[in-house]
N, C-alpha and C positions, 0 to 999 in steps of 0.2 A: 504493499501500500505507499510506503513512503520512498521507496528506492527512486520514486522520480522526481526528487525532491533536490537543488540543486546545495552543493556542500557550501563550508563556508569559507568566500571571500579573500581571506587576508588572515594571517597570523602573525604573532610579533615576539620575538624573543627576546626579553628582556635580559636576559643573563648575557647575554652578547650587545645589548644597545645601554648595560650599565642600569637598566630601570626609564630610561629616557625614550619618548617615542618622538620617532623623525617627524617631520614636516607632512611626508604623505599618509602613514599613520595616522596623525590628528586630523587630516582632512577626512581619512576612511571613517573616523568617529563619527566626526559633525556630518556625515551625510547619511550614515545608516545608524548611528545611536548605540553601537557595542563596536568589540572590540576583542577579539580572542589572545591570551597573551601566552605563549608559551611558561610551559613551568619554573616559575623565577624560585623555587626553593630547592634548597641542596637536598641531598637522596634521606639523609639521618631527620633532618627536619620535617621534612613529610614523612616519613617512616610515624616518627613519633607525636604529630598531628593526625592522623590516620588511629593510631594506635589508641588513643587520647578520645577521640571522636568514638570509636568504639565498644572503649568502655562507658562511657556517658550513656549509650543507648541501653550497655547490658544492665544499667544502674539504675534507669530509668525505666527500663521494660514494662509499664504497667499500662490499664487499659486508660489511664488519663492520657497519653502520649500518643494514642491512637485517633486518626480522622480520617474518614472519609469524604473526599472531596463530594460536590451538591452542583447536579448537574442534569446533562441527559444523558437517558439508559444507555442510549449507544457506546457512551464515553466510560460509561461502568463511574461515574459520578451520582447514581442515586443512593437516596438514603438507604443504610444496609446492606451498601454495598461488599461483596468479600475483595475487591477491591480496597488498596489502602494506602495509605503513606504515613508513615512516621515521623512527627518532628515534635524540637523541643528547641525553645528559644531563649536569646541571651546565655549562649553555651559559655559567655567569658565568665559568667559568676559561678560555675562547675568546676575547672580547672584551669590554673597558674598560663598551662603552655598553650589552651584558646587564646586566654586571655592576651599574650602576646602577640598573640598572630594579629593582633590589631593595633600594631606600632610594625609590621612589616616594612623594611624600608625600600624595598622594588616596586612594592604595592600600591604605596602613597607616592612614591614620585611617579608613576604613571596616574594615578589619581591628578598630583597636581596640573600635569600635562592637560588630561582630560577636562576635570573643573576650573580650567586655567584661574588658578588660587592657590597659594598655599598654607590656608588656614580650612584646617578639614576636620571637621566632628565628625562623633558617630552617631547614627541613630538609633539602630538594631540591631541582633546578629538571628538566624537560625540555623537551623542544620535540620536537613530533609534526608531520610531514608526511607527510598524506595526500595519496597523486597522485591524478591527475585518471583518470579512467575504472575505476581498477585498484585505488583505496581499500580496505582492507580495514576490517571493521569491529568493534569489539571487543563482546565479551558483558556485559551487565548486572551491576557489580561494585561492591566498596564498597574504597576504598583502603585504610581499618583492614587489613583482613589481611595488605595488603605493611611493614607499619611501627606496630603498634598501641603507642597510649602509656597511662598510667594514667588521665588525668583526659580521653581523650578531645577536648583540645582542638586537636586539628589541622584545617587547612582550608586552599584550595586555593584560589587565584586560576589560573582560565583566559584568559588574555589570545590573542583572534583576532585575526589578520593578516589577515583573509580574512573579508567575508561566508558567515555562517555558518547552515545548514539543513540538515535530513532530505536533500534531493539532492543535497548534497557531502559525505555522513558526519558530517554535525554532533554534536552534543552531545545525549543526550536524559538524565531523570531520573524518579526517581518520587518526588514532591511527598510530607514528610511521612515516608520511610521510613528516616530519621535514627534516628528517635525508637522504631525496632526495636532499636535495640543490634548490635553482629556478628551475624552470619547464617549460616548452615551453609556453610562452605567448599568448596563441588562440586566448582570448579577445581583446589585443591589434591588432591584425592583421584583425579580423573579424569586430570591431567596431570603431577602431582610441581613445578608449576614456575608455572603462570601460577593466580590467584586470579578467582573469580566465584561468583554466587549461583546457586540454582536458576531455569532460565532458563522451563522452564515456570510456577512459580509467578511471576517476574517477566519475562514478554515483552517485547519491546522494543516489539512493536505498541501494547502498552498505557500505554506508559509517554508522556511528557509533553518536544517536542522544546523545545529552548531558543534561539530564533529569536535570532541574535546579528548586529551591525552589523561590521565594520571595526573595530576597536580596544575593544569591547565587553569587558566583566569578568563573569564569573560565579564570583561566592564562591562555593565550599558545602562541606557536611563532609564530615569521610572515611568519616562511617558513611552517607553517602545513597547510595542506588543508584544505579547513573548507567551510559550503554554508548553505544556512539555502530556510527551505520549506514552500509553500504559506500560508497564514493565512486565511483559510477558517471557522474556531471556532467562537462564538459569542464573544471573550474575543479577548483583545487585546493583542500584545506584547509589552513592553518598553523593552529598552535597554539603555547602555550607555556606552561606552568604552572608556578607556583609554589608549594610545598607549605610552610606557616609550624607553629608551635608557640608557646602560652603557654610562657615561659625559665624557667618555674618548674612543669612537667610533664617529665616523664620516660618513654624508653620502655619499653614493657612485658618487653623483652628479646628476643631475635634477630635483630634485621636488621645489614644489614649496615651498613659504613660507609659516609658522603657525604662528600665536599670540600666544608667549610664547613658543617659541618653546624654548629647550636649557632652561629654567628653573628647575634650580637644588630643586629637592625636597627630596632628603638625600646627605648625604658627603660633597666631596669636586671636584670640577672641578679645577684640577690643568694646563687643556690649555687654559683656558680661558684668553683671551688677555685683559689685565688692562689698555693699551694704550691709548692717546687722541686719537690717529687716530684711532683705530678699537673698541674702548669701547661702541659703539651703534651700533655694527655689532650682528648679530644673534650669 
């Protein structure tokens, strides 16, 4: 079903470029809203991150980490579906190795070039484990709907702990869709809980699969339309996502609080209130 889809157009080796993107690579991101960065990790570092990721899910393997996506029956997103994805948010609160990842220099170097600012804050983190043979799909959506920001500075770094593609529920994107701005939030009307765009206008069959190797990082705008296929393979799909924003951008309102939201990862936050009355606020 998915073998007709186009492969990712451009990859970037950050290790060879010392963490900085070329003008061509910056243009690619501006035009397409995403870019694939080839494994920026040392092997020992990646092994440790992968180990603690697995340990975290073993410790937290309870029903409350289990969720079934909501949506159309043909994509196995109905309530009560046997297809599932396990999710844990705010992984930096669970192990210091995962917290240290937030300050990874090569990833932050790339983010500076993409976000065009050296002042970068954390919004949140989450890990999704898509199990073999019964991993649920996720409908095409924009992250914007979950946490809109006034200047749309928000980007995500999607870290792959497994080789990833259509066969094991990998990431699909609509290149250039970030230029469309916020789209109609069909999911909010249909589910009152999840956010996704019109699946007839953005069918996953016409999206571009991001073919990633273990350790590769996909950076994309929160306005980019993206989603994922089911995992019918015998391999898992393990990912960890970190969401960042410009330190001087502001939430548009209405989102729930996140542990460590606003943590300064690089640069300076000139807007941070240091008064006694407000120093405890996010």
